MIKOLVO-85089 format. One record per residue (C-alpha): residue number from 1; residue in three letters; x, y, z. Coordinates in steps of 0.1 Angstrom, whole numbers. Layout:
BEGIN
pos = NUM	code = ala	px = X	py = Y	pz = Z $
...
# end
This chain:
BEGIN
pos = 1	code = met	px = -301	py = 425	pz = -185 $
pos = 2	code = ile	px = -289	py = 402	pz = -213 $
pos = 3	code = thr	px = -255	py = 419	pz = -212 $
pos = 4	code = leu	px = -252	py = 413	pz = -175 $
pos = 5	code = leu	px = -262	py = 376	pz = -178 $
pos = 6	code = thr	px = -236	py = 372	pz = -205 $
pos = 7	code = val	px = -209	py = 387	pz = -183 $
pos = 8	code = leu	px = -219	py = 365	pz = -153 $
pos = 9	code = ile	px = -220	py = 333	pz = -174 $
pos = 10	code = ala	px = -186	py = 342	pz = -189 $
pos = 11	code = ala	px = -172	py = 349	pz = -154 $
pos = 12	code = asn	px = -185	py = 315	pz = -142 $
pos = 13	code = lys	px = -169	py = 297	pz = -171 $
pos = 14	code = val	px = -135	py = 314	pz = -165 $
pos = 15	code = ser	px = -137	py = 306	pz = -128 $
pos = 16	code = his	px = -145	py = 270	pz = -134 $
pos = 17	code = thr	px = -119	py = 266	pz = -162 $
pos = 18	code = his	px = -91	py = 282	pz = -143 $
pos = 19	code = tyr	px = -99	py = 272	pz = -108 $
pos = 20	code = val	px = -68	py = 256	pz = -93 $
pos = 21	code = pro	px = -66	py = 241	pz = -58 $
pos = 22	code = lys	px = -36	py = 252	pz = -38 $
pos = 23	code = leu	px = -12	py = 224	pz = -29 $
pos = 24	code = asn	px = -4	py = 218	pz = 7 $
pos = 25	code = cys	px = 28	py = 234	pz = 18 $
pos = 26	code = asn	px = 30	py = 214	pz = 50 $
pos = 27	code = cys	px = 43	py = 178	pz = 54 $
pos = 28	code = pro	px = 19	py = 151	pz = 64 $
pos = 29	code = pro	px = 20	py = 136	pz = 99 $
pos = 30	code = gly	px = 51	py = 116	pz = 105 $
pos = 31	code = phe	px = 74	py = 139	pz = 85 $
pos = 32	code = lys	px = 93	py = 171	pz = 92 $
pos = 33	code = leu	px = 100	py = 198	pz = 67 $
pos = 34	code = asn	px = 136	py = 207	pz = 62 $
pos = 35	code = asp	px = 151	py = 239	pz = 47 $
pos = 36	code = lys	px = 152	py = 223	pz = 13 $
pos = 37	code = asn	px = 114	py = 219	pz = 13 $
pos = 38	code = glu	px = 117	py = 181	pz = 17 $
pos = 39	code = cys	px = 96	py = 160	pz = 40 $
pos = 40	code = ile	px = 118	py = 138	pz = 61 $
pos = 41	code = ala	px = 104	py = 109	pz = 81 $
pos = 42	code = gln	px = 103	py = 113	pz = 118 $
pos = 43	code = asn	px = 95	py = 84	pz = 143 $
pos = 44	code = leu	px = 107	py = 69	pz = 175 $
pos = 45	code = tyr	px = 123	py = 39	pz = 157 $
pos = 46	code = met	px = 149	py = 63	pz = 144 $
pos = 47	code = ala	px = 164	py = 64	pz = 179 $
pos = 48	code = tyr	px = 174	py = 28	pz = 177 $
pos = 49	code = ser	px = 206	py = 13	pz = 162 $
pos = 50	code = thr	px = 206	py = 3	pz = 125 $
pos = 51	code = asn	px = 239	py = -16	pz = 129 $
pos = 52	code = asn	px = 227	py = -45	pz = 151 $
pos = 53	code = asp	px = 215	py = -78	pz = 138 $
pos = 54	code = pro	px = 177	py = -76	pz = 141 $
pos = 55	code = gly	px = 172	py = -113	pz = 146 $
pos = 56	code = val	px = 135	py = -119	pz = 150 $
pos = 57	code = gly	px = 129	py = -82	pz = 157 $
pos = 58	code = gly	px = 135	py = -71	pz = 193 $
pos = 59	code = leu	px = 112	py = -44	pz = 208 $
pos = 60	code = lys	px = 137	py = -17	pz = 201 $
pos = 61	code = thr	px = 149	py = -26	pz = 166 $
pos = 62	code = ala	px = 153	py = 0	pz = 139 $
pos = 63	code = leu	px = 133	py = 1	pz = 107 $
pos = 64	code = pro	px = 150	py = -4	pz = 73 $
pos = 65	code = lys	px = 159	py = 27	pz = 52 $
pos = 66	code = val	px = 129	py = 48	pz = 43 $
pos = 67	code = arg	px = 120	py = 65	pz = 10 $
pos = 68	code = asp	px = 115	py = 101	pz = 19 $
pos = 69	code = gly	px = 126	py = 136	pz = 8 $
pos = 70	code = phe	px = 97	py = 145	pz = -14 $
pos = 71	code = ser	px = 82	py = 180	pz = -12 $
pos = 72	code = pro	px = 48	py = 186	pz = 5 $
pos = 73	code = gln	px = 35	py = 198	pz = -29 $
pos = 74	code = gln	px = 46	py = 166	pz = -46 $
pos = 75	code = ile	px = 29	py = 145	pz = -19 $
pos = 76	code = asp	px = -3	py = 165	pz = -22 $
pos = 77	code = leu	px = -3	py = 164	pz = -60 $
pos = 78	code = gly	px = 2	py = 126	pz = -58 $
pos = 79	code = arg	px = -28	py = 124	pz = -35 $
pos = 80	code = tyr	px = -50	py = 140	pz = -62 $
pos = 81	code = leu	px = -36	py = 117	pz = -88 $
pos = 82	code = phe	px = -41	py = 86	pz = -67 $
pos = 83	code = phe	px = -78	py = 92	pz = -64 $
pos = 84	code = asp	px = -84	py = 104	pz = -99 $
pos = 85	code = pro	px = -100	py = 80	pz = -123 $
pos = 86	code = val	px = -87	py = 100	pz = -154 $
pos = 87	code = leu	px = -55	py = 79	pz = -150 $
pos = 88	code = ser	px = -74	py = 49	pz = -164 $
pos = 89	code = ala	px = -82	py = 46	pz = -201 $
pos = 90	code = asp	px = -119	py = 51	pz = -198 $
pos = 91	code = gly	px = -120	py = 73	pz = -167 $
pos = 92	code = thr	px = -136	py = 46	pz = -145 $
pos = 93	code = ile	px = -108	py = 34	pz = -122 $
pos = 94	code = ser	px = -83	py = 51	pz = -99 $
pos = 95	code = cys	px = -54	py = 38	pz = -79 $
pos = 96	code = ala	px = -78	py = 39	pz = -49 $
pos = 97	code = ser	px = -102	py = 16	pz = -66 $
pos = 98	code = cys	px = -79	py = -13	pz = -57 $
pos = 99	code = his	px = -63	py = 4	pz = -27 $
pos = 100	code = asp	px = -92	py = 17	pz = -7 $
pos = 101	code = pro	px = -81	py = 37	pz = 24 $
pos = 102	code = gln	px = -111	py = 23	pz = 43 $
pos = 103	code = lys	px = -99	py = -13	pz = 36 $
pos = 104	code = gly	px = -63	py = -9	pz = 47 $
pos = 105	code = phe	px = -54	py = 4	pz = 12 $
pos = 106	code = ser	px = -65	py = -30	pz = -2 $
pos = 107	code = asp	px = -99	py = -36	pz = -17 $
pos = 108	code = gly	px = -115	py = -64	pz = 3 $
pos = 109	code = leu	px = -118	py = -87	pz = -27 $
pos = 110	code = thr	px = -104	py = -122	pz = -31 $
pos = 111	code = ala	px = -91	py = -110	pz = -65 $
pos = 112	code = ser	px = -92	py = -74	pz = -77 $
pos = 113	code = val	px = -113	py = -62	pz = -106 $
pos = 114	code = gly	px = -99	py = -41	pz = -134 $
pos = 115	code = ile	px = -112	py = -21	pz = -164 $
pos = 116	code = asn	px = -144	py = -33	pz = -180 $
pos = 117	code = gly	px = -150	py = -56	pz = -150 $
pos = 118	code = his	px = -120	py = -78	pz = -158 $
pos = 119	code = gln	px = -113	py = -103	pz = -131 $
pos = 120	code = leu	px = -77	py = -103	pz = -120 $
pos = 121	code = lys	px = -58	py = -132	pz = -105 $
pos = 122	code = arg	px = -45	py = -119	pz = -72 $
pos = 123	code = ser	px = -57	py = -97	pz = -43 $
pos = 124	code = ser	px = -45	py = -61	pz = -38 $
pos = 125	code = pro	px = -17	py = -57	pz = -13 $
pos = 126	code = ser	px = -19	py = -29	pz = 13 $
pos = 127	code = leu	px = 1	py = 3	pz = 7 $
pos = 128	code = trp	px = 7	py = 12	pz = 43 $
pos = 129	code = asn	px = 45	py = 17	pz = 49 $
pos = 130	code = val	px = 55	py = 9	pz = 13 $
pos = 131	code = ala	px = 82	py = 36	pz = 18 $
pos = 132	code = tyr	px = 102	py = 9	pz = 36 $
pos = 133	code = leu	px = 97	py = -18	pz = 11 $
pos = 134	code = lys	px = 122	py = -30	pz = -16 $
pos = 135	code = leu	px = 100	py = -55	pz = -35 $
pos = 136	code = phe	px = 66	py = -48	pz = -50 $
pos = 137	code = phe	px = 37	py = -70	pz = -64 $
pos = 138	code = trp	px = 30	py = -103	pz = -48 $
pos = 139	code = asp	px = 57	py = -119	pz = -70 $
pos = 140	code = gly	px = 83	py = -93	pz = -62 $
pos = 141	code = arg	px = 88	py = -83	pz = -99 $
pos = 142	code = ala	px = 93	py = -46	pz = -92 $
pos = 143	code = ser	px = 120	py = -30	pz = -71 $
pos = 144	code = thr	px = 107	py = 6	pz = -69 $
pos = 145	code = leu	px = 73	py = 23	pz = -65 $
pos = 146	code = glu	px = 78	py = 40	pz = -99 $
pos = 147	code = glu	px = 83	py = 7	pz = -116 $
pos = 148	code = gln	px = 54	py = -9	pz = -97 $
pos = 149	code = met	px = 28	py = 17	pz = -107 $
pos = 150	code = gln	px = 34	py = 13	pz = -144 $
pos = 151	code = gly	px = 21	py = -23	pz = -141 $
pos = 152	code = pro	px = -15	py = -14	pz = -133 $
pos = 153	code = leu	px = -15	py = 19	pz = -152 $
pos = 154	code = phe	px = -6	py = 2	pz = -185 $
pos = 155	code = ser	px = -20	py = -32	pz = -181 $
pos = 156	code = lys	px = -49	py = -39	pz = -205 $
pos = 157	code = glu	px = -67	py = -58	pz = -177 $
pos = 158	code = glu	px = -62	py = -32	pz = -149 $
pos = 159	code = met	px = -63	py = 5	pz = -158 $
pos = 160	code = gly	px = -60	py = -1	pz = -195 $
pos = 161	code = asn	px = -40	py = 31	pz = -203 $
pos = 162	code = thr	px = -10	py = 38	pz = -225 $
pos = 163	code = pro	px = 18	py = 62	pz = -218 $
pos = 164	code = glu	px = 8	py = 83	pz = -248 $
pos = 165	code = asn	px = -29	py = 85	pz = -237 $
pos = 166	code = leu	px = -20	py = 92	pz = -201 $
pos = 167	code = leu	px = 2	py = 122	pz = -211 $
pos = 168	code = lys	px = -24	py = 135	pz = -235 $
pos = 169	code = thr	px = -51	py = 133	pz = -207 $
pos = 170	code = ile	px = -31	py = 149	pz = -179 $
pos = 171	code = asn	px = -16	py = 176	pz = -202 $
pos = 172	code = gly	px = -51	py = 184	pz = -214 $
pos = 173	code = ile	px = -63	py = 194	pz = -179 $
pos = 174	code = glu	px = -53	py = 230	pz = -172 $
pos = 175	code = asn	px = -56	py = 225	pz = -134 $
pos = 176	code = tyr	px = -30	py = 197	pz = -135 $
pos = 177	code = arg	px = -6	py = 218	pz = -156 $
pos = 178	code = his	px = -7	py = 245	pz = -129 $
pos = 179	code = leu	px = -3	py = 220	pz = -101 $
pos = 180	code = phe	px = 26	py = 202	pz = -117 $
pos = 181	code = ser	px = 44	py = 236	pz = -121 $
pos = 182	code = glu	px = 38	py = 242	pz = -84 $
pos = 183	code = ala	px = 51	py = 208	pz = -74 $
pos = 184	code = phe	px = 80	py = 209	pz = -97 $
pos = 185	code = pro	px = 93	py = 245	pz = -95 $
pos = 186	code = asn	px = 118	py = 242	pz = -124 $
pos = 187	code = lys	px = 89	py = 241	pz = -149 $
pos = 188	code = ser	px = 61	py = 264	pz = -159 $
pos = 189	code = ser	px = 25	py = 256	pz = -165 $
pos = 190	code = ser	px = 32	py = 259	pz = -202 $
pos = 191	code = asp	px = 57	py = 231	pz = -201 $
pos = 192	code = pro	px = 44	py = 196	pz = -208 $
pos = 193	code = ile	px = 39	py = 172	pz = -179 $
pos = 194	code = ser	px = 62	py = 142	pz = -182 $
pos = 195	code = leu	px = 56	py = 106	pz = -172 $
pos = 196	code = asn	px = 85	py = 107	pz = -147 $
pos = 197	code = glu	px = 68	py = 137	pz = -130 $
pos = 198	code = ile	px = 35	py = 117	pz = -127 $
pos = 199	code = tyr	px = 54	py = 87	pz = -113 $
pos = 200	code = thr	px = 72	py = 109	pz = -88 $
pos = 201	code = ala	px = 41	py = 126	pz = -75 $
pos = 202	code = ile	px = 22	py = 93	pz = -70 $
pos = 203	code = thr	px = 53	py = 77	pz = -54 $
pos = 204	code = ala	px = 55	py = 108	pz = -31 $
pos = 205	code = phe	px = 20	py = 102	pz = -19 $
pos = 206	code = glu	px = 23	py = 65	pz = -15 $
pos = 207	code = ala	px = 55	py = 69	pz = 5 $
pos = 208	code = ser	px = 37	py = 92	pz = 29 $
pos = 209	code = leu	px = 13	py = 64	pz = 40 $
pos = 210	code = ile	px = 30	py = 57	pz = 74 $
pos = 211	code = ser	px = 15	py = 35	pz = 101 $
pos = 212	code = leu	px = 38	py = 32	pz = 131 $
pos = 213	code = asn	px = 17	py = 42	pz = 161 $
pos = 214	code = ser	px = -2	py = 10	pz = 170 $
pos = 215	code = lys	px = -7	py = -5	pz = 204 $
pos = 216	code = tyr	px = 22	py = -27	pz = 196 $
pos = 217	code = asp	px = 44	py = 3	pz = 189 $
pos = 218	code = arg	px = 36	py = 19	pz = 221 $
pos = 219	code = tyr	px = 45	py = -13	pz = 239 $
pos = 220	code = ala	px = 77	py = -16	pz = 219 $
pos = 221	code = his	px = 87	py = 19	pz = 229 $
pos = 222	code = gly	px = 84	py = 11	pz = 266 $
pos = 223	code = tyr	px = 48	py = 17	pz = 276 $
pos = 224	code = his	px = 40	py = -19	pz = 285 $
pos = 225	code = glu	px = 5	py = -12	pz = 297 $
pos = 226	code = ala	px = -4	py = -7	pz = 260 $
pos = 227	code = leu	px = -10	py = -44	pz = 256 $
pos = 228	code = asn	px = -32	py = -66	pz = 278 $
pos = 229	code = ala	px = -22	py = -100	pz = 291 $
pos = 230	code = gln	px = -38	py = -119	pz = 261 $
pos = 231	code = glu	px = -21	py = -97	pz = 236 $
pos = 232	code = ile	px = 13	py = -101	pz = 253 $
pos = 233	code = glu	px = 8	py = -138	pz = 253 $
pos = 234	code = gly	px = 0	py = -137	pz = 216 $
pos = 235	code = met	px = 32	py = -116	pz = 210 $
pos = 236	code = asn	px = 53	py = -142	pz = 228 $
pos = 237	code = ile	px = 38	py = -170	pz = 207 $
pos = 238	code = phe	px = 44	py = -149	pz = 176 $
pos = 239	code = arg	px = 81	py = -145	pz = 185 $
pos = 240	code = ser	px = 86	py = -180	pz = 198 $
pos = 241	code = phe	px = 108	py = -207	pz = 181 $
pos = 242	code = val	px = 77	py = -229	pz = 180 $
pos = 243	code = ala	px = 54	py = -206	pz = 160 $
pos = 244	code = arg	px = 83	py = -188	pz = 141 $
pos = 245	code = cys	px = 60	py = -161	pz = 129 $
pos = 246	code = ala	px = 87	py = -134	pz = 135 $
pos = 247	code = glu	px = 112	py = -152	pz = 114 $
pos = 248	code = cys	px = 94	py = -140	pz = 82 $
pos = 249	code = his	px = 72	py = -112	pz = 96 $
pos = 250	code = thr	px = 101	py = -95	pz = 114 $
pos = 251	code = pro	px = 92	py = -65	pz = 136 $
pos = 252	code = pro	px = 91	py = -36	pz = 135 $
pos = 253	code = leu	px = 81	py = -36	pz = 98 $
pos = 254	code = phe	px = 66	py = -72	pz = 102 $
pos = 255	code = thr	px = 81	py = -85	pz = 70 $
pos = 256	code = asn	px = 116	py = -97	pz = 61 $
pos = 257	code = gln	px = 109	py = -85	pz = 26 $
pos = 258	code = gln	px = 118	py = -119	pz = 11 $
pos = 259	code = ile	px = 100	py = -144	pz = -12 $
pos = 260	code = ala	px = 87	py = -175	pz = 6 $
pos = 261	code = val	px = 70	py = -206	pz = -8 $
pos = 262	code = leu	px = 42	py = -215	pz = 17 $
pos = 263	code = gly	px = 21	py = -239	pz = -3 $
pos = 264	code = thr	px = -12	py = -221	pz = 4 $
pos = 265	code = pro	px = -42	py = -235	pz = -14 $
pos = 266	code = glu	px = -57	py = -218	pz = -45 $
pos = 267	code = pro	px = -94	py = -210	pz = -43 $
pos = 268	code = asn	px = -120	py = -233	pz = -57 $
pos = 269	code = gly	px = -95	py = -258	pz = -70 $
pos = 270	code = ala	px = -78	py = -233	pz = -93 $
pos = 271	code = thr	px = -45	py = -242	pz = -108 $
pos = 272	code = leu	px = -14	py = -233	pz = -89 $
pos = 273	code = asp	px = -2	py = -197	pz = -92 $
pos = 274	code = pro	px = 35	py = -200	pz = -101 $
pos = 275	code = gly	px = 42	py = -167	pz = -84 $
pos = 276	code = ala	px = 78	py = -155	pz = -82 $
pos = 277	code = gln	px = 90	py = -184	pz = -105 $
pos = 278	code = ile	px = 80	py = -164	pz = -135 $
pos = 279	code = pro	px = 97	py = -130	pz = -130 $
pos = 280	code = phe	px = 128	py = -145	pz = -114 $
pos = 281	code = lys	px = 130	py = -174	pz = -139 $
pos = 282	code = asp	px = 137	py = -197	pz = -109 $
pos = 283	code = ser	px = 119	py = -230	pz = -105 $
pos = 284	code = thr	px = 128	py = -231	pz = -68 $
pos = 285	code = leu	px = 105	py = -201	pz = -63 $
pos = 286	code = arg	px = 75	py = -218	pz = -79 $
pos = 287	code = gly	px = 45	py = -209	pz = -57 $
pos = 288	code = gly	px = 66	py = -183	pz = -39 $
pos = 289	code = phe	px = 53	py = -148	pz = -30 $
pos = 290	code = lys	px = 65	py = -118	pz = -12 $
pos = 291	code = val	px = 61	py = -119	pz = 26 $
pos = 292	code = pro	px = 37	py = -91	pz = 33 $
pos = 293	code = ser	px = 39	py = -67	pz = 62 $
pos = 294	code = leu	px = 13	py = -75	pz = 89 $
pos = 295	code = arg	px = 7	py = -39	pz = 98 $
pos = 296	code = asn	px = -31	py = -31	pz = 96 $
pos = 297	code = ile	px = -36	py = -67	pz = 87 $
pos = 298	code = glu	px = -69	py = -66	pz = 106 $
pos = 299	code = lys	px = -82	py = -42	pz = 79 $
pos = 300	code = thr	px = -71	py = -61	pz = 48 $
pos = 301	code = ala	px = -91	py = -94	pz = 46 $
pos = 302	code = pro	px = -93	py = -117	pz = 28 $
pos = 303	code = tyr	px = -57	py = -130	pz = 31 $
pos = 304	code = met	px = -29	py = -145	pz = 10 $
pos = 305	code = his	px = -22	py = -136	pz = -27 $
pos = 306	code = ser	px = -53	py = -155	pz = -36 $
pos = 307	code = gly	px = -76	py = -140	pz = -10 $
pos = 308	code = asn	px = -84	py = -176	pz = 0 $
pos = 309	code = phe	px = -87	py = -171	pz = 37 $
pos = 310	code = ala	px = -116	py = -149	pz = 49 $
pos = 311	code = thr	px = -104	py = -143	pz = 85 $
pos = 312	code = leu	px = -72	py = -140	pz = 105 $
pos = 313	code = arg	px = -82	py = -171	pz = 124 $
pos = 314	code = glu	px = -84	py = -192	pz = 92 $
pos = 315	code = thr	px = -50	py = -178	pz = 82 $
pos = 316	code = val	px = -31	py = -187	pz = 113 $
pos = 317	code = gln	px = -48	py = -221	pz = 113 $
pos = 318	code = phe	px = -31	py = -228	pz = 80 $
pos = 319	code = tyr	px = 3	py = -225	pz = 95 $
pos = 320	code = thr	px = -4	py = -252	pz = 121 $
pos = 321	code = asp	px = -21	py = -277	pz = 98 $
pos = 322	code = gly	px = 12	py = -293	pz = 87 $
pos = 323	code = arg	px = 39	py = -286	pz = 62 $
pos = 324	code = gly	px = 27	py = -287	pz = 26 $
pos = 325	code = his	px = -7	py = -301	pz = 34 $
pos = 326	code = ala	px = -24	py = -279	pz = 8 $
pos = 327	code = val	px = 1	py = -285	pz = -21 $
pos = 328	code = pro	px = -15	py = -303	pz = -51 $
pos = 329	code = lys	px = -2	py = -338	pz = -55 $
pos = 330	code = glu	px = 13	py = -331	pz = -89 $
pos = 331	code = glu	px = 34	py = -303	pz = -75 $
pos = 332	code = asn	px = 68	py = -306	pz = -58 $
pos = 333	code = leu	px = 73	py = -272	pz = -42 $
pos = 334	code = arg	px = 103	py = -262	pz = -22 $
pos = 335	code = ile	px = 84	py = -251	pz = 9 $
pos = 336	code = his	px = 101	py = -225	pz = 31 $
pos = 337	code = trp	px = 119	py = -242	pz = 60 $
pos = 338	code = his	px = 100	py = -221	pz = 86 $
pos = 339	code = ile	px = 67	py = -238	pz = 75 $
pos = 340	code = trp	px = 65	py = -269	pz = 96 $
pos = 341	code = glu	px = 41	py = -284	pz = 122 $
pos = 342	code = pro	px = 40	py = -263	pz = 153 $
pos = 343	code = glu	px = 9	py = -280	pz = 166 $
pos = 344	code = leu	px = -5	py = -248	pz = 181 $
pos = 345	code = thr	px = -36	py = -251	pz = 203 $
pos = 346	code = asp	px = -68	py = -233	pz = 196 $
pos = 347	code = phe	px = -60	py = -211	pz = 226 $
pos = 348	code = glu	px = -26	py = -202	pz = 211 $
pos = 349	code = leu	px = -41	py = -194	pz = 177 $
pos = 350	code = asp	px = -67	py = -172	pz = 193 $
pos = 351	code = arg	px = -39	py = -153	pz = 211 $
pos = 352	code = leu	px = -20	py = -149	pz = 179 $
pos = 353	code = val	px = -51	py = -132	pz = 164 $
pos = 354	code = asp	px = -53	py = -110	pz = 195 $
pos = 355	code = phe	px = -17	py = -99	pz = 189 $
pos = 356	code = leu	px = -21	py = -93	pz = 152 $
pos = 357	code = lys	px = -50	py = -68	pz = 159 $
pos = 358	code = thr	px = -26	py = -47	pz = 180 $
pos = 359	code = leu	px = -8	py = -38	pz = 148 $
pos = 360	code = thr	px = -37	py = -16	pz = 136 $
pos = 361	code = asp	px = -30	py = 21	pz = 133 $
pos = 362	code = glu	px = -47	py = 45	pz = 109 $
pos = 363	code = ser	px = -40	py = 77	pz = 128 $
pos = 364	code = phe	px = -22	py = 92	pz = 98 $
pos = 365	code = met	px = -50	py = 84	pz = 73 $
pos = 366	code = pro	px = -49	py = 109	pz = 45 $
pos = 367	code = lys	px = -79	py = 128	pz = 35 $
pos = 368	code = val	px = -98	py = 118	pz = 4 $
pos = 369	code = pro	px = -104	py = 148	pz = -19 $
pos = 370	code = lys	px = -141	py = 155	pz = -25 $
pos = 371	code = val	px = -133	py = 173	pz = -58 $
pos = 372	code = leu	px = -103	py = 167	pz = -81 $
pos = 373	code = pro	px = -84	py = 190	pz = -104 $
pos = 374	code = ser	px = -99	py = 171	pz = -133 $
pos = 375	code = asn	px = -134	py = 182	pz = -120 $
pos = 376	code = gln	px = -143	py = 145	pz = -116 $
pos = 377	code = ala	px = -156	py = 130	pz = -84 $
pos = 378	code = ala	px = -129	py = 113	pz = -64 $
pos = 379	code = phe	px = -130	py = 78	pz = -51 $
pos = 380	code = thr	px = -148	py = 82	pz = -18 $
pos = 381	code = asn	px = -161	py = 61	pz = 10 $
pos = 382	code = asn	px = -181	py = 89	pz = 27 $
pos = 383	code = gln	px = -153	py = 93	pz = 53 $
pos = 384	code = asn	px = -121	py = 113	pz = 56 $
pos = 385	code = gln	px = -133	py = 135	pz = 28 $
pos = 386	code = glu	px = -124	py = 171	pz = 23 $
pos = 387	code = ser	px = -129	py = 199	pz = -2 $
pos = 388	code = ile	px = -100	py = 211	pz = -22 $
pos = 389	code = gln	px = -112	py = 247	pz = -17 $
# end
């Protein structure tokens, strides 16, 4: 009996130690697998011309160039890494801690919270459709997803890790060594995992977060019954020369990917956030921030870099209250020329909010792993969970 128990315990230990989840060999929704094992983006916007001047975004305007071509295995490995708190110095914070899939891949806070409860200075931007973006962070200081992720990973205030400790941690997890050899076929499980491979896998997952099947999209592709009369009225206000929303939030991505100085107020009388002035070393960009995409904006309250507006209604109200009305007296900001005094009525502002809600689409929501290769519990919200078994 003792011998049998010893064998069973040993077998369980081996099974637990060497248990490796199988990576998905199929592309996520919105992508098609080619003969090179690459996931290539597929959507109706690809049928439209990329050579025309988009202006303020006509209904059949093409999207900008997409970041695709990752393998299904790299995307799935990135999904595990994204939700795994072992990426932080003390194992308490994952990427999903600030980019919660149930909150539009933001976190619902006015300012995010980092390691050891450290209060950060800005809100978390959404990750939906980041495959189409060319600037990252609110101040636009990164130009690739790989560059962007190194900010929070190695910030003492955010995830608190170091490149050396991250490599030691991931290479010390046998399951991850097997998974990386599966996602990167030119290496074996005995080869050390590199930082670039970690960055590639997380980038692959983030680039798979596609949201292009909202009510607005169905309308834009020709099904005009997708929007009701109030939503269409809101769309017309949005694209009008009076409101000028589409000048910066250009469809179909709903951002022109530029830096804009709006003069939004800081919360509770806080000092002005210099924004893009710092990384670009340009005083004309003082108080400037990246124009965010409005896709799934309904899910990502509170709004602005400071999280100062709790609702969409408050946010659109800001734009009609007068150019520079919230700028501190001691500041002389170069406000973007589209910010003026449109004098929109309450009815028009309500219709704008109606339209913004038509940009919600979470039909390609990825599944949150219930168990991770590190044997830690994943970030979860009790929805969209799955077992890796």
